[in-house]
N, C-alpha and C positions, 0 to 999 in steps of 0.2 A: 462976328467976323466969319465964322464957319458958314452960317446961313447965307451970307453974301456970296461966298465962293460957290455954294450950291446953286444959288439963284443965277449966277453968271453961267455956270455949266449947263443948267437946265434951259436957259434962254438960247444958248448956242446950239444945244442938242435939238431943240425944237426948230430953229431956223435952218440948220444945215442937214438935219436928219442923220447925222453921223455922230458917233460917240466921241466927245471931246477927249483930248489926251489926259486932262486932269481927273477924269472920271474915276479911273482905277485907284488913284491915290485917295480920293475922297471916300470911295466905297470902303477901302481898307481901313480908313479912319472911323468908319461907322456912318450909317445913313441916319440923319435926324428923324426922329419918330414922326414928325409932322409931314415929312416928305417921302416916307417909305412906300406908301401906296403908289405914288406917281413914279418913283424911281424904279421899283420892281416891275411895274407894268411895262415901262420902257425897256428895261433890261430883258424882259421876257418877250418883247415884241408884240404885246397884246393890247396896247393902249387904245387901238381902234377896233378891237374885236368885241362888239357888244354882246354876243352870245357868251363869250368867255367871262366877261365882266358880270353879266346877269347870273351866271352859274356861281361865280365867286361870291356875290352878294347873298345868295341863298345859302351857300355852304358855311359862311362865317356866322350865320345866325343859329346854326344847329350845334347842339352840344354833342360831342362825340362819345361813343360808348366807353372808351378807355377813361375819359375824364370822369364819367359817372361812377365807374368801378373804383377809381382812385379816391374819389370823395367818400364813397361808402366805406372803403378800407380805412380811411383816416377817421371817420366818425365812429366806427364800430368799437374801438377801445374805449371811447368816452362813455358809451352806453354800458359796456362791460364793468366799468369801475364807478358807475353811478353819477357821472358828470353830465346830467341832462339839462342843467340850468343854462349852459352855454349854447344850447341848440334851439 
């Protein structure tokens, strides 16, 4: 049922180029994971910006430094206490 509502809103949004009234309520209820990429692009107004999308595709493939540091911080106690069989 929820995906049908989203499908209707996205179809109207595409045809009229204006945000439908129901959009705010649907977003507050949560954007389905399968539609998040499309919805956020439209909300940001960059669905037709190929440079922005190319940059996004590159950035999502990179692991950020903070993630690496966090993973190392989580693994370090395992080594300290001799739990190396899990790694």
